MDTraj code that builds the backbone (N, CA, C; nanometers):
import mdtraj as md
import numpy as np

residues = "UNK UNK UNK UNK UNK UNK UNK UNK UNK UNK UNK UNK UNK UNK UNK UNK UNK UNK UNK UNK UNK UNK UNK UNK UNK UNK UNK UNK UNK UNK UNK UNK UNK UNK UNK UNK UNK UNK UNK UNK UNK UNK UNK UNK UNK UNK UNK UNK UNK UNK UNK UNK UNK UNK UNK UNK UNK UNK UNK UNK UNK UNK UNK UNK UNK UNK UNK UNK UNK UNK UNK UNK UNK UNK UNK UNK UNK UNK UNK UNK UNK UNK UNK UNK UNK UNK UNK UNK UNK UNK UNK UNK UNK UNK UNK UNK UNK UNK UNK UNK UNK UNK UNK UNK UNK UNK UNK UNK UNK UNK UNK UNK UNK UNK UNK UNK UNK UNK UNK UNK UNK UNK UNK UNK UNK UNK UNK UNK UNK UNK UNK UNK UNK UNK UNK UNK UNK UNK UNK UNK UNK UNK UNK UNK UNK UNK UNK UNK UNK UNK UNK UNK UNK UNK UNK UNK UNK UNK UNK UNK UNK UNK UNK UNK UNK UNK UNK UNK UNK UNK UNK UNK UNK UNK UNK UNK UNK UNK UNK UNK UNK UNK UNK UNK UNK UNK UNK UNK UNK UNK UNK UNK UNK UNK UNK UNK UNK UNK UNK UNK UNK UNK UNK UNK UNK UNK UNK UNK UNK UNK UNK UNK UNK UNK".split()
xyz = np.array([
    [0.8762, -0.8075, -0.4313],
    [0.8209, -0.8702, -0.3192],
    [0.7942, -1.0058, -0.3367],
    [0.8344, -1.1047, -0.2388],
    [0.8316, -1.2476, -0.2580],
    [0.9169, -1.2928, -0.3534],
    [0.9043, -1.2741, -0.4774],
    [1.0127, -1.3210, -0.5847],
    [1.1209, -1.2245, -0.6113],
    [1.1007, -1.0940, -0.5711],
    [1.2010, -1.0000, -0.6095],
    [1.1999, -0.8977, -0.5034],
    [1.3280, -0.8565, -0.4554],
    [1.3207, -0.7620, -0.3459],
    [1.2831, -0.6250, -0.3983],
    [1.1916, -0.5459, -0.3032],
    [1.1573, -0.4073, -0.3414],
    [1.2170, -0.3158, -0.2329],
    [1.2949, -0.2250, -0.2879],
    [1.3435, -0.1427, -0.2065],
    [1.3233, 0.0123, -0.2310],
    [1.2486, 0.0548, -0.3331],
    [1.2113, 0.1812, -0.3709],
    [1.0600, 0.1888, -0.4333],
    [1.0135, 0.3000, -0.4294],
    [0.8668, 0.3101, -0.4795],
    [0.8839, 0.2858, -0.6206],
    [0.9892, 0.3390, -0.6983],
    [1.0033, 0.3216, -0.8443],
    [1.0118, 0.1647, -0.8685],
    [1.0799, 0.0943, -0.8031],
    [1.0798, -0.0456, -0.8250],
    [0.9425, -0.1080, -0.7930],
    [0.8669, -0.0790, -0.7098],
    [0.7382, -0.1142, -0.6834],
    [0.6518, -0.0886, -0.8066],
    [0.6433, 0.0551, -0.8567],
    [0.5649, 0.0836, -0.9691],
    [0.6156, 0.0029, -1.0834],
    [0.7275, -0.0160, -1.1045],
    [0.7895, -0.0884, -1.2222],
    [0.7377, -0.2294, -1.2194],
    [0.7285, -0.2987, -1.0995],
    [0.6582, -0.4228, -1.0861],
    [0.5091, -0.4273, -1.1192],
    [0.4578, -0.3168, -1.0815],
    [0.3058, -0.3069, -1.1011],
    [0.2911, -0.3053, -1.2511],
    [0.3626, -0.2151, -1.3164],
    [0.3382, -0.2042, -1.4696],
    [0.3739, -0.3599, -1.5170],
    [0.4531, -0.4129, -1.4799],
    [0.5226, -0.5424, -1.5465],
    [0.4118, -0.6586, -1.5190],
    [0.3213, -0.6373, -1.3987],
    [0.2216, -0.7352, -1.3582],
    [0.2704, -0.8382, -1.2912],
    [0.3868, -0.8190, -1.2095],
    [0.4325, -0.9159, -1.1292],
    [0.4087, -0.9071, -0.9849],
    [0.3420, -0.8114, -0.9424],
    [0.3053, -0.7908, -0.8014],
    [0.2209, -0.9071, -0.7460],
    [0.2246, -0.9607, -0.6354],
    [0.1191, -1.0224, -0.5659],
    [-0.0015, -0.9410, -0.5410],
    [-0.1182, -1.0038, -0.5323],
    [-0.2512, -0.9281, -0.5406],
    [-0.2368, -0.8190, -0.4332],
    [-0.2116, -0.8526, -0.2925],
    [-0.2102, -0.7383, -0.1908],
    [-0.1240, -0.6096, -0.2290],
    [-0.0044, -0.6402, -0.2884],
    [0.0828, -0.5223, -0.3203],
    [0.0246, -0.4636, -0.4579],
    [-0.0490, -0.5270, -0.5366],
    [-0.1108, -0.4550, -0.6527],
    [-0.2208, -0.3713, -0.5982],
    [-0.2946, -0.4144, -0.5098],
    [-0.4288, -0.3503, -0.4563],
    [-0.3701, -0.2098, -0.3841],
    [-0.2533, -0.2426, -0.3090],
    [-0.1948, -0.1195, -0.2529],
    [-0.1485, -0.0101, -0.3497],
    [-0.0863, -0.0566, -0.4588],
    [-0.0387, 0.0422, -0.5563],
    [-0.1684, 0.1073, -0.6176],
    [-0.2654, 0.0316, -0.6515],
    [-0.3881, 0.0821, -0.7148],
    [-0.4501, 0.1968, -0.6173],
    [-0.4508, 0.1523, -0.4860],
    [-0.5198, 0.2542, -0.3943],
    [-0.4174, 0.3836, -0.3899],
    [-0.2952, 0.3697, -0.3930],
    [-0.1927, 0.4722, -0.4013],
    [-0.2265, 0.5734, -0.5197],
    [-0.2443, 0.5142, -0.6208],
    [-0.2596, 0.5863, -0.7596],
    [-0.4037, 0.6479, -0.7349],
    [-0.5094, 0.6167, -0.6803],
    [-0.6439, 0.6808, -0.6680],
    [-0.6020, 0.7885, -0.5777],
    [-0.5298, 0.7940, -0.4795],
    [-0.5069, 0.9038, -0.3810],
    [-0.3956, 1.0010, -0.4232],
    [-0.3065, 0.9465, -0.5259],
    [-0.2128, 1.0344, -0.5744],
    [-0.2023, 1.0279, -0.7285],
    [-0.3116, 1.1002, -0.7899],
    [-0.3206, 1.0920, -0.9274],
    [-0.1881, 1.1302, -1.0128],
    [-0.0996, 1.2301, -0.9552],
    [-0.0011, 1.2599, -1.0225],
    [0.0875, 1.1468, -1.0564],
    [0.1093, 1.0549, -0.9733],
    [0.1931, 0.9300, -1.0023],
    [0.1338, 0.8432, -1.1203],
    [0.0139, 0.8614, -1.1554],
    [-0.0306, 0.8015, -1.2816],
    [0.0600, 0.8255, -1.3876],
    [0.1165, 0.9452, -1.4004],
    [0.1922, 0.9900, -1.5163],
    [0.3182, 0.8971, -1.5108],
    [0.3787, 0.8852, -1.3862],
    [0.5024, 0.8007, -1.3822],
    [0.4693, 0.6576, -1.4362],
    [0.3542, 0.6038, -1.3933],
    [0.3094, 0.4720, -1.4449],
    [0.2890, 0.4624, -1.6031],
    [0.2212, 0.5710, -1.6463],
    [0.2039, 0.5766, -1.7999],
    [0.3372, 0.5794, -1.8608],
    [0.4301, 0.6511, -1.8084],
    [0.5666, 0.6537, -1.8769],
    [0.6354, 0.5168, -1.8664],
    [0.6236, 0.4517, -1.7620],
    [0.6727, 0.3147, -1.7543],
    [0.6119, 0.2255, -1.8454],
    [0.4719, 0.2346, -1.8607],
    [0.4000, 0.1633, -1.9593],
    [0.4383, 0.1870, -2.1020],
    [0.4764, 0.3098, -2.1318],
    [0.5196, 0.3529, -2.2587],
    [0.6646, 0.2912, -2.2826],
    [0.7465, 0.2984, -2.1841],
    [0.8693, 0.2244, -2.2161],
    [0.8681, 0.0816, -2.2288],
    [0.7864, 0.0298, -2.1700],
    [0.7517, -0.1283, -2.1893],
    [0.7065, -0.1501, -2.3213],
    [0.6109, -0.0589, -2.3670],
    [0.5543, -0.0673, -2.5138],
    [0.6584, -0.0541, -2.6108],
    [0.7578, 0.0378, -2.5949],
    [0.8697, 0.0400, -2.6852],
    [0.9517, -0.0660, -2.6987],
    [0.9716, -0.1516, -2.5911],
    [1.0625, -0.2669, -2.5717],
    [0.9800, -0.3816, -2.6609],
    [0.8313, -0.3854, -2.6349],
    [0.7607, -0.4860, -2.7072],
    [0.7569, -0.4559, -2.8682],
    [0.7786, -0.3298, -2.9037],
    [0.7827, -0.3052, -3.0499],
    [0.8872, -0.3931, -3.1228],
    [1.0007, -0.4177, -3.0389],
    [1.1165, -0.4914, -3.0942],
    [1.0905, -0.6315, -3.1117],
    [0.9759, -0.6876, -3.0586],
    [0.9245, -0.8363, -3.0739],
    [0.8562, -0.8428, -3.2088],
    [0.8832, -0.9507, -3.2756],
    [0.7846, -0.9781, -3.3861],
    [0.6421, -0.9922, -3.3586],
    [0.5646, -0.9140, -3.4192],
    [0.4143, -0.9248, -3.3804],
    [0.3499, -1.0659, -3.4033],
    [0.2576, -1.1062, -3.3274],
    [0.1837, -1.2229, -3.3514],
    [0.0402, -1.1945, -3.3900],
    [-0.0033, -1.2622, -3.4895],
    [-0.1320, -1.2322, -3.5618],
    [-0.2488, -1.2479, -3.4415],
    [-0.3464, -1.1735, -3.4485],
    [-0.4522, -1.1862, -3.3461],
    [-0.5889, -1.2280, -3.4118],
    [-0.6421, -1.3636, -3.3788],
    [-0.7465, -1.4167, -3.4417],
    [-0.8712, -1.3221, -3.4075],
    [-0.8839, -1.2704, -3.2932],
    [-1.0055, -1.2075, -3.2480],
    [-0.9730, -1.0599, -3.2507],
    [-0.8950, -0.9955, -3.3447],
    [-0.8589, -0.8520, -3.3321],
    [-0.9791, -0.7607, -3.3256],
    [-1.0783, -0.7806, -3.4087],
    [-1.1955, -0.6840, -3.4193],
    [-1.2768, -0.6907, -3.2840],
    [-1.2769, -0.8127, -3.2217],
    [-1.3587, -0.8092, -3.0937],
    [-1.2818, -0.7577, -2.9898],
    [-1.1522, -0.7765, -2.9758],
    [-1.0719, -0.7112, -2.8742],
    [-1.0789, -0.5582, -2.8851],
    [-1.0593, -0.5049, -3.0170],
    [-1.0783, -0.3712, -3.0258],
    [-1.2004, -0.3024, -2.9846],
    [-1.3102, -0.3675, -3.0272],
    [-1.4446, -0.3308, -2.9686],
    [-1.4481, -0.3136, -2.8151],
    [-1.3993, -0.4367, -2.7587],
    [-1.3999, -0.4222, -2.6197],
    [-1.3274, -0.3166, -2.5495],
    [-1.2131, -0.2896, -2.6106],
    [-1.1273, -0.1772, -2.5632],
    [-1.2017, -0.0416, -2.5677],
    [-1.2536, -0.0131, -2.6862],
    [-1.3202, 0.1139, -2.7248],
    [-1.4617, 0.1216, -2.6457],
    [-1.5224, 0.0228, -2.6178],
    [-1.6440, 0.0138, -2.5413],
    [-1.6288, 0.0208, -2.3948],
    [-1.4870, 0.0104, -2.3413],
    [-1.4980, 0.0010, -2.1966],
    [-1.4901, 0.1532, -2.1273],
    [-1.5370, 0.1514, -2.0186],
    [-1.5422, 0.2916, -1.9661],
    [-1.4301, 0.3120, -1.8610],
    [-1.4048, 0.4327, -1.8399],
    [-1.2738, 0.4636, -1.7448],
    [-1.2952, 0.4184, -1.6200],
    [-1.1827, 0.3678, -1.5442],
    [-1.2048, 0.3038, -1.4039],
    [-1.2543, 0.4140, -1.2986],
    [-1.3439, 0.3656, -1.2217],
    [-1.3836, 0.4549, -1.1144],
    [-1.2740, 0.4919, -1.0201],
    [-1.2646, 0.6197, -0.9785],
    [-1.1537, 0.6606, -0.8980],
    [-1.1986, 0.6954, -0.7643],
    [-1.3011, 0.7923, -0.7595],
    [-1.3578, 0.8348, -0.6324],
    [-1.4433, 0.7449, -0.5644],
    [-1.4070, 0.6991, -0.4398],
    [-1.4999, 0.5992, -0.3719],
    [-1.6108, 0.6637, -0.2813],
    [-1.7347, 0.6381, -0.3007],
    [-1.8367, 0.6904, -0.2039],
    [-1.9353, 0.5647, -0.1647],
    [-1.9678, 0.5760, -0.0468],
    [-2.0604, 0.4842, 0.0065],
    [-2.2025, 0.4920, -0.0482],
    [-2.2976, 0.4058, -0.0117],
    [-2.4262, 0.4010, -0.0590],
    [-2.4846, 0.5331, -0.0279],
    [-2.4728, 0.5968, 0.0752],
    [-2.5202, 0.7343, 0.1048],
    [-2.4457, 0.8500, 0.0442],
    [-2.3663, 0.8232, -0.0414],
    [-2.3011, 0.9323, -0.1184],
    [-2.1707, 1.0061, -0.0302],
    [-2.1513, 0.9614, 0.0776],
    [-2.0456, 1.0142, 0.1519],
    [-1.9088, 0.9689, 0.0999],
    [-1.8011, 1.0442, 0.1067],
    [-1.6708, 1.0075, 0.0596],
    [-1.6210, 0.8985, 0.1484],
    [-1.5496, 0.7841, 0.0974],
    [-1.5013, 0.6921, 0.1871],
    [-1.3525, 0.7170, 0.2227],
    [-1.3162, 0.6742, 0.3385],
    [-1.1752, 0.6850, 0.3758],
    [-1.0933, 0.5965, 0.2854],
    [-1.1313, 0.4682, 0.2597],
    [-1.0531, 0.3682, 0.1701],
    [-1.1002, 0.4021, 0.0261],
    [-0.9793, 0.4166, -0.0489],
    [-0.9814, 0.4163, -0.1933],
    [-1.0677, 0.2853, -0.2557],
    [-1.1326, 0.3037, -0.3638],
    [-1.2175, 0.2088, -0.4147],
    [-1.1408, 0.0643, -0.4245],
    [-1.0123, 0.0625, -0.4726],
    [-0.9306, -0.0709, -0.4782],
    [-0.9171, -0.1472, -0.3541],
    [-0.9000, -0.0697, -0.2489],
    [-0.8957, -0.1406, -0.1154],
    [-1.0236, -0.1739, -0.0600],
    [-1.1216, -0.0755, -0.0776],
    [-1.2686, -0.1066, -0.0404],
    [-1.3191, -0.2396, -0.1031],
    [-1.2919, -0.2616, -0.2455],
    [-1.3407, -0.3813, -0.3052],
    [-1.2541, -0.5069, -0.2616],
    [-1.1336, -0.4936, -0.2178],
    [-1.0580, -0.5864, -0.1664],
    [-1.0807, -0.6503, -0.0339],
    [-1.1193, -0.5363, 0.0753],
    [-1.1490, -0.5954, 0.1938],
    [-1.3147, -0.6042, 0.2137],
    [-1.3833, -0.5215, 0.1510],
    [-1.5262, -0.5254, 0.1589],
    [-1.5833, -0.4329, 0.2670],
    [-1.5099, -0.3350, 0.3183],
    [-1.5641, -0.2424, 0.4169],
    [-1.4787, -0.1222, 0.4207],
    [-1.5308, -0.0091, 0.4904],
    [-1.4507, 0.1150, 0.4953],
    [-1.3906, 0.1201, 0.6434],
    [-1.3175, 0.2249, 0.6582],
    [-1.2564, 0.2550, 0.7963],
    [-1.3391, 0.2406, 0.9012],
    [-1.4617, 0.2870, 0.8940],
    [-1.5480, 0.3027, 1.0183],
    [-1.6012, 0.1500, 1.0556],
    [-1.5872, 0.0619, 0.9664],
    [-1.6226, -0.0859, 0.9978],
    [-1.5189, -0.1964, 1.0173],
    [-1.3799, -0.1431, 1.0307],
    [-1.2700, -0.2196, 1.0511],
    [-1.2890, -0.2895, 1.1760],
    [-1.2964, -0.4303, 1.1841],
    [-1.2965, -0.4875, 1.3324],
    [-1.1515, -0.4925, 1.3961],
    [-1.1145, -0.3776, 1.4357],
    [-0.9900, -0.3529, 1.4974],
    [-0.9635, -0.4601, 1.6296],
    [-0.8448, -0.4833, 1.6510],
    [-0.7958, -0.5537, 1.7649],
    [-0.6783, -0.4848, 1.8418],
    [-0.6940, -0.4361, 1.9512],
    [-0.5917, -0.3615, 2.0134],
    [-0.4546, -0.4385, 2.0530],
    [-0.3485, -0.4130, 2.0088],
    [-0.2231, -0.4856, 2.0092],
    [-0.1446, -0.4294, 2.1292],
    [-0.1674, -0.2952, 2.1489],
    [-0.0929, -0.2302, 2.2563],
    [-0.1579, -0.1004, 2.2787],
    [-0.1465, -0.0389, 2.3880],
    [-0.2110, 0.0993, 2.4043],
    [-0.1828, 0.1907, 2.3002],
    [-0.2851, 0.2443, 2.2277],
    [-0.2676, 0.3305, 2.1206],
    [-0.2245, 0.2723, 1.9850],
    [-0.2339, 0.1405, 1.9780],
    [-0.2119, 0.0651, 1.8458],
    [-0.2994, -0.0399, 1.8283],
    [-0.3777, -0.0252, 1.7112],
    [-0.4712, -0.1337, 1.6804],
    [-0.4410, -0.2028, 1.5378],
    [-0.4833, -0.3125, 1.5237],
    [-0.4526, -0.3917, 1.4024],
    [-0.5743, -0.4706, 1.3531],
    [-0.5827, -0.4927, 1.2267],
    [-0.6789, -0.5688, 1.1730],
    [-0.6037, -0.6789, 1.0805],
    [-0.5796, -0.8116, 1.1128],
    [-0.4964, -0.9019, 1.0422],
    [-0.5913, -0.9610, 0.9338],
    [-0.5544, -0.9160, 0.8119],
    [-0.6261, -0.9679, 0.6941],
    [-0.5640, -1.1223, 0.6459],
    [-0.4676, -1.1497, 0.6920],
    [-0.4144, -1.2883, 0.6682],
    [-0.2940, -1.2821, 0.5720],
    [-0.2600, -1.4082, 0.5399],
    [-0.1698, -1.4552, 0.4356],
    [-0.2322, -1.4773, 0.3106],
    [-0.1768, -1.3855, 0.2078],
    [-0.2265, -1.3887, 0.0570],
    [-0.1174, -1.3857, -0.0342],
    [-0.1051, -1.5037, -0.0991],
    [-0.0097, -1.5042, -0.2057],
    [0.1319, -1.4718, -0.1541],
    [0.1749, -1.5413, -0.0419],
    [0.3105, -1.5223, 0.0165],
    [0.3272, -1.3994, 0.1048],
    [0.2241, -1.3057, 0.1129],
    [0.2206, -1.1955, 0.1806],
    [0.1534, -1.1875, 0.3115],
    [0.1958, -1.1302, 0.4139],
    [0.1268, -1.0928, 0.5336],
    [0.0485, -0.9656, 0.5250],
    [-0.0697, -0.9538, 0.5430],
    [-0.1520, -0.8182, 0.5051],
    [-0.2265, -0.7676, 0.6225],
    [-0.2165, -0.6548, 0.6702],
    [-0.2959, -0.5999, 0.7689],
    [-0.3281, -0.4516, 0.7568],
    [-0.4265, -0.4095, 0.8207],
    [-0.4543, -0.2665, 0.8467],
    [-0.3997, -0.2213, 0.9818],
    [-0.3608, -0.0955, 0.9976],
    [-0.3195, -0.0627, 1.1299],
    [-0.3631, 0.0859, 1.1654],
    [-0.3816, 0.1000, 1.2992],
    [-0.4467, 0.2265, 1.3479],
    [-0.3398, 0.2760, 1.4513],
    [-0.2931, 0.3885, 1.4400],
    [-0.2086, 0.4532, 1.5364],
    [-0.2607, 0.5727, 1.5950],
    [-0.2692, 0.5767, 1.7441],
    [-0.3455, 0.6905, 1.8177],
    [-0.2675, 0.8130, 1.7757],
    [-0.3239, 0.9472, 1.7607],
    [-0.2403, 1.0449, 1.7290],
    [-0.1308, 1.0790, 1.8534],
    [-0.0100, 1.1120, 1.8167],
    [0.1026, 1.1222, 1.8868],
    [0.1733, 1.0024, 1.9422],
    [0.1226, 0.8866, 1.9011],
    [0.1743, 0.7719, 1.9636],
    [0.3029, 0.7231, 1.8704],
    [0.4033, 0.6729, 1.9434],
    [0.5204, 0.6171, 1.8618],
    [0.5137, 0.4546, 1.8735],
    [0.5300, 0.3965, 1.7674],
    [0.5459, 0.2623, 1.7416],
    [0.6820, 0.2086, 1.7814],
    [0.6974, 0.0993, 1.8490],
    [0.8296, 0.0699, 1.9019],
    [0.9143, 0.0446, 1.7827],
    [1.0656, 0.0790, 1.8156],
    [1.1469, 0.0614, 1.7136],
    [1.1619, -0.0795, 1.6688],
    [1.1862, -0.0799, 1.5314],
    [1.1795, -0.2117, 1.4593],
    [1.2516, -0.2108, 1.3338],
    [1.2822, -0.3239, 1.2795],
    [1.3386, -0.3644, 1.1440],
    [1.2645, -0.4633, 1.0874],
    [1.2895, -0.4993, 0.9593],
    [1.2166, -0.5912, 0.8855],
    [1.3161, -0.7152, 0.8401],
    [1.2671, -0.8347, 0.8450],
    [1.3470, -0.9404, 0.7868],
    [1.3250, -0.9529, 0.6471],
    [1.2423, -0.8867, 0.5776],
    [1.2127, -0.8837, 0.4364],
    [1.1666, -0.7540, 0.4004],
    [1.0740, -0.7302, 0.2810],
    [1.0158, -0.6070, 0.2560],
    [0.8969, -0.5869, 0.3171],
    [0.8664, -0.4592, 0.3445],
    [0.7171, -0.4085, 0.4006],
    [0.6920, -0.2876, 0.3064],
    [0.5738, -0.2811, 0.2548],
    [0.5240, -0.1420, 0.1943],
    [0.3999, -0.1320, 0.2699],
    [0.3919, 0.0095, 0.3060],
    [0.2782, 0.0453, 0.3826],
    [0.2232, 0.1849, 0.2979],
    [0.0922, 0.1874, 0.3027],
    [0.0199, 0.2949, 0.2374],
    [-0.0517, 0.3632, 0.3403],
    [-0.0484, 0.5145, 0.3702],
    [-0.1151, 0.5707, 0.4526],
    [-0.2627, 0.6208, 0.4064],
    [-0.3516, 0.5576, 0.4617],
    [-0.4945, 0.5889, 0.4210],
    [-0.5650, 0.7085, 0.4891],
    [-0.5244, 0.7390, 0.5968],
    [-0.5722, 0.8604, 0.6695],
    [-0.4735, 0.9180, 0.7834],
    [-0.4736, 1.0295, 0.8168],
    [-0.3708, 1.0795, 0.9111],
    [-0.2381, 1.0772, 0.8587],
    [-0.1388, 1.0703, 0.9337],
    [-0.0200, 1.0777, 0.8826],
    [0.1081, 1.0205, 1.0036],
    [0.2053, 0.9865, 0.9597],
    [0.3220, 0.9490, 1.0647],
    [0.4663, 0.9815, 0.9980],
    [0.5503, 0.9934, 1.0800],
    [0.6780, 1.0308, 1.0585],
    [0.7868, 0.9357, 1.1096],
    [0.8973, 0.9290, 1.0473],
    [1.0067, 0.8437, 1.1141],
    [1.1423, 0.9138, 1.0741],
    [1.2627, 0.8625, 1.0957],
    [1.3742, 0.9268, 1.0647],
    [1.3986, 0.9591, 0.9117],
    [1.3277, 0.8855, 0.8288],
    [1.3271, 0.9069, 0.6819],
    [1.2525, 1.0231, 0.6148],
    [1.1482, 1.0487, 0.6897],
    [1.0438, 1.1560, 0.6445],
    [0.9123, 1.1553, 0.6906],
    [0.8181, 1.2258, 0.6315],
    [0.6898, 1.2388, 0.6773],
    [0.6082, 1.1743, 0.5670],
    [0.5023, 1.1024, 0.6147],
    [0.4064, 1.0315, 0.5300],
    [0.2668, 1.0617, 0.5539],
    [0.1961, 1.1237, 0.4557],
    [0.0558, 1.1581, 0.4669],
    [-0.0355, 1.0709, 0.3877],
    [-0.1598, 1.1037, 0.3773],
    [-0.2576, 1.0316, 0.3055],
    [-0.2177, 1.0028, 0.1550],
    [-0.2003, 0.8628, 0.1250],
    [-0.1717, 0.8365, -0.0103],
    [-0.0176, 0.8151, -0.0297],
    [0.0579, 0.8424, 0.0672],
    [0.2016, 0.8126, 0.0546],
    [0.2372, 0.6743, 0.0865],
    [0.3256, 0.6324, 0.0265],
    [0.3927, 0.4921, 0.0496],
    [0.5219, 0.4914, 0.1153],
    [0.5408, 0.4076, 0.2139],
    [0.6720, 0.3740, 0.2743],
    [0.7095, 0.2529, 0.2564],
    [0.8519, 0.2325, 0.2028],
    [0.9116, 0.1211, 0.1792],
    [1.0227, 0.0856, 0.2594],
    [1.0068, -0.0353, 0.3399],
    [1.1209, -0.0539, 0.4503],
    [1.1688, -0.2059, 0.4220],
    [1.2917, -0.2179, 0.4519],
    [1.3554, -0.3569, 0.4513],
    [1.4458, -0.3729, 0.5628],
    [1.5285, -0.4676, 0.5479],
    [1.6309, -0.4983, 0.6689],
    [1.7357, -0.4018, 0.7048],
    [1.7441, -0.2987, 0.5888],
    [1.8305, -0.1880, 0.6135],
    [1.7683, -0.0752, 0.6878],
    [1.6363, -0.0721, 0.7286],
    [1.5658, 0.0387, 0.7866],
    [1.5263, -0.0074, 0.9330],
    [1.5668, 0.0805, 1.0151],
    [1.5397, 0.0663, 1.1627],
    [1.4770, 0.1888, 1.2088],
    [1.3268, 0.1742, 1.2338],
    [1.2649, 0.3198, 1.2588],
    [1.1551, 0.3008, 1.3665],
    [1.1082, 0.4207, 1.4073],
    [1.0113, 0.4321, 1.5260],
    [0.8931, 0.5286, 1.4604],
    [0.8149, 0.4717, 1.3839],
    [0.7190, 0.5640, 1.3262],
    [0.6221, 0.6317, 1.4469],
    [0.6206, 0.7735, 1.4289],
    [0.5241, 0.8456, 1.5126],
    [0.4139, 0.8920, 1.4508],
    [0.2994, 0.8876, 1.4928],
    [0.1776, 0.9437, 1.4356],
    [0.1500, 1.0856, 1.4597],
    [0.1139, 1.1641, 1.3716],
    [0.0885, 1.3172, 1.3806],
    [-0.0160, 1.3258, 1.4931],
    [-0.0042, 1.4413, 1.5472],
    [-0.1155, 1.4838, 1.6455],
    [-0.2447, 1.5254, 1.5555],
    [-0.3533, 1.5212, 1.6141],
    [-0.4913, 1.5653, 1.5461],
    [-0.5700, 1.4586, 1.5113],
    [-0.5267, 1.3408, 1.4355],
    [-0.6144, 1.2492, 1.3970],
    [-0.5333, 1.1079, 1.3945],
    [-0.5951, 0.9982, 1.4173],
    [-0.5231, 0.8676, 1.4102],
    [-0.4749, 0.8280, 1.2673],
    [-0.3698, 0.7650, 1.2685],
    [-0.2960, 0.7255, 1.1440],
    [-0.3515, 0.5846, 1.1086],
    [-0.4140, 0.5853, 0.9785],
    [-0.4667, 0.4446, 0.9553],
    [-0.3960, 0.4085, 0.8203],
    [-0.3412, 0.2815, 0.8172],
    [-0.2813, 0.2449, 0.6916],
    [-0.2797, 0.1003, 0.6636],
    [-0.2380, 0.0583, 0.5596],
    [-0.2307, -0.0679, 0.5016],
    [-0.0952, -0.1179, 0.4909],
    [-0.0517, -0.2350, 0.5407],
    [0.0879, -0.2990, 0.5388],
    [0.0786, -0.4253, 0.4804],
    [0.1822, -0.4480, 0.3945],
    [0.1970, -0.5723, 0.3059],
    [0.3404, -0.6072, 0.3163],
    [0.3661, -0.7166, 0.3987],
    [0.4937, -0.7652, 0.4199],
    [0.5318, -0.9134, 0.3643],
    [0.6501, -0.9430, 0.3383],
    [0.6814, -1.0688, 0.2933],
    [0.7762, -1.1566, 0.3888],
    [0.7851, -1.0831, 0.5248],
    [0.8605, -1.1513, 0.6265],
    [0.8398, -1.0642, 0.7554],
    [0.8432, -1.1361, 0.8823],
    [0.8041, -1.0544, 0.9944],
    [0.8919, -0.9437, 1.0203],
    [0.8472, -0.8545, 1.1138],
    [0.9226, -0.7476, 1.1647],
    [1.0076, -0.8025, 1.2875],
    [1.1056, -0.7104, 1.3214],
    [1.1836, -0.7514, 1.4414],
    [1.1953, -0.6382, 1.5303],
    [1.1756, -0.6373, 1.6459],
    [1.1894, -0.5221, 1.7343],
    [1.3444, -0.5090, 1.7765],
    [1.3724, -0.3830, 1.7844],
    [1.5161, -0.3617, 1.7890],
    [1.5593, -0.2544, 1.9086],
    [1.4371, -0.1890, 1.9710],
    [1.4786, -0.1024, 2.0800],
    [1.4940, -0.1614, 2.1949],
    [1.5608, -0.0854, 2.2963],
    [1.5833, -0.1453, 2.4419],
    [1.4640, -0.1783, 2.4923],
    [1.4857, -0.2608, 2.5990],
    [1.3417, -0.2891, 2.6916],
    [1.3020, -0.1479, 2.7552],
    [1.3798, -0.0685, 2.8041],
    [1.3247, 0.0408, 2.8564],
    [1.2673, 0.1298, 2.7523],
    [1.2998, 0.1459, 2.6244],
    [1.2398, 0.2190, 2.5205],
    [1.1114, 0.1458, 2.4888],
    [1.1075, 0.0238, 2.4899],
    [0.9835, -0.0688, 2.4511],
    [0.8607, -0.0274, 2.5535],
    [0.9129, -0.0403, 2.6881],
    [0.8020, -0.0142, 2.7874],
    [0.7537, 0.1299, 2.7809],
    [0.8551, 0.2326, 2.7435],
    [0.8089, 0.3752, 2.7265],
    [0.7247, 0.3817, 2.6067],
    [0.7331, 0.3155, 2.4938],
    [0.6475, 0.3256, 2.3891],
    [0.5142, 0.2754, 2.4027],
    [0.5126, 0.1497, 2.4884],
    [0.3850, 0.0891, 2.5284],
    [0.3023, 0.1752, 2.6140],
    [0.3530, 0.2206, 2.7338],
    [0.2804, 0.3047, 2.8100],
    [0.2576, 0.4480, 2.7775],
    [0.3515, 0.4912, 2.6773],
    [0.3290, 0.5998, 2.6222],
    [0.3097, 0.7388, 2.7183],
])
top = md.Topology()
chain = top.add_chain()
for i, resn in enumerate(residues, 1):
    res = top.add_residue(resn, chain, resSeq=i)
    for name in ("N", "CA", "C"):
        top.add_atom(name, md.element.get_by_symbol(name[0]), res)
traj = md.Trajectory(xyz[None], top)
């Protein structure tokens, strides 16, 4: 993303391990790993592969080796489960909560069209970042992307022609994807989107009006 095209979740995770993701994308991946712990195994495997490659490089002496080792051994495991001050489980994973400073109930949503709300976090390190809320059963107008978009489902779920995405799932889209996400019935779909270029509406005017008035 931004410096290199992202077209699959594997490429996203690989760039996360390499440390080359911009901050919003890194936060999205960390939130995903909190919600989908099984994918930490894939990340660990990628880290192991990276470690094997580093073994081929001549080692560099460390002047503060003992201090660094003590810091590693004395560090605690990262907190995964997010709870608010009252002890209730939060909707937003800790990585996202720390990034935006609030949970789902406190998002200052703005209605963009009937059944669709958004909170524009803004431009960060070349990425446009926003939270979105889709009413149960609502279809988002058909669109494609002029660059890369990665979206993380935080609550609820949505479907498009490529599949079904529930809590913790990541959707990766680019200019080869033309879709109309449809939120599941039952509860709103809330998600985080990180884009490096604007989206472009592709549906007919009649289809657009139908999606808006729903």
